[in-house]
C-alpha positions as CSV (number, residue, x, y, z in Angstrom):
1,D,32.1,-14.8,-118.4
2,E,34.5,-12.2,-119.8
3,V,37.3,-13.1,-122.2
4,E,40.4,-11.1,-121.7
5,P,41.8,-9.6,-124.9
6,T,44.8,-11.2,-126.5
7,G,48.0,-9.1,-125.7
8,W,49.5,-9.3,-129.1
9,D,52.4,-7.0,-128.1
10,E,53.1,-9.2,-125.2
11,I,53.1,-12.4,-127.1
12,G,55.2,-10.7,-129.8
13,G,57.7,-9.7,-127.3
14,Q,58.0,-13.2,-125.7
15,R,58.5,-14.8,-129.2
16,L,61.2,-12.1,-129.8
17,A,62.9,-13.0,-126.6
18,R,62.7,-16.7,-127.3
19,T,64.3,-16.1,-130.7
20,V,67.0,-13.9,-129.4
21,G,67.6,-16.4,-126.5
22,D,68.1,-19.2,-129.0
23,S,70.4,-17.1,-131.2
24,L,72.6,-16.2,-128.2
25,G,72.7,-20.1,-127.4
26,V,73.8,-20.9,-130.9
27,L,76.5,-18.2,-130.7
28,A,77.7,-19.5,-127.4
29,R,77.9,-23.1,-128.7
30,D,79.5,-22.1,-132.1
31,R,81.8,-19.2,-131.4
32,D,84.0,-18.3,-128.6
33,V,82.4,-15.4,-127.3
34,A,83.8,-14.0,-124.0
35,G,80.9,-12.0,-122.9
36,Y,77.6,-10.5,-123.6
37,V,76.1,-7.0,-122.8
38,I,72.4,-7.3,-123.1
39,V,70.5,-4.0,-123.7
40,A,66.7,-4.1,-123.7
41,P,63.7,-2.3,-122.3
42,P,62.9,-3.6,-118.8
43,R,59.9,-5.8,-119.7
44,A,61.9,-7.3,-122.7
45,L,64.8,-7.8,-120.5
46,G,62.8,-9.7,-118.1
47,D,61.4,-12.0,-120.9
48,L,65.0,-12.4,-122.2
49,R,66.1,-13.6,-118.9
50,R,63.8,-16.4,-118.8
51,E,64.7,-17.5,-122.3
52,I,68.5,-17.4,-122.0
53,D,70.1,-20.8,-121.2
54,G,72.8,-21.5,-118.6
55,G,75.5,-21.6,-121.4
56,V,74.7,-18.0,-121.9
57,K,73.9,-16.7,-118.6
58,H,77.4,-17.2,-117.2
59,R,78.8,-15.0,-120.0
60,I,76.6,-12.0,-119.4
61,V,78.8,-9.3,-118.1
62,A,76.2,-6.5,-118.0
63,E,72.5,-5.8,-118.4
64,I,71.1,-2.5,-119.1
65,D,67.4,-1.9,-119.0
66,K,66.9,0.8,-121.5
67,D,65.1,1.1,-124.8
68,V,67.7,2.1,-127.4
69,T,65.7,0.7,-130.6
70,S,65.4,4.4,-132.0
71,H,69.2,5.2,-131.4
72,P,71.8,4.7,-134.3
73,V,74.3,1.9,-133.7
74,E,77.2,4.4,-133.2
75,D,75.2,6.2,-130.4
76,I,74.6,2.9,-128.7
77,E,78.4,2.0,-128.9
78,R,79.4,5.3,-127.6
79,R,77.2,4.9,-124.5
80,L,78.4,1.4,-123.8
81,T,82.1,2.3,-124.0
82,A,81.5,5.3,-121.9
83,A,79.8,3.3,-119.1
């Protein structure tokens, strides 16, 4: 029998999605956040969708499947306000 190699990147991505999903849930409970714009690479966005609870899902106003991890915050803000 062959053993599949562990996909550490995938496991790390799922853990990150769980952490972000939990954090958004805390914000939704503790603060009056009108809406969220979720920006993440396609795979991460899929993982995040599975981790976000109902208290957050109805507040999502937009999802953008793009990897912006190497972009400065100012560039990301400019792209979001131009959209």
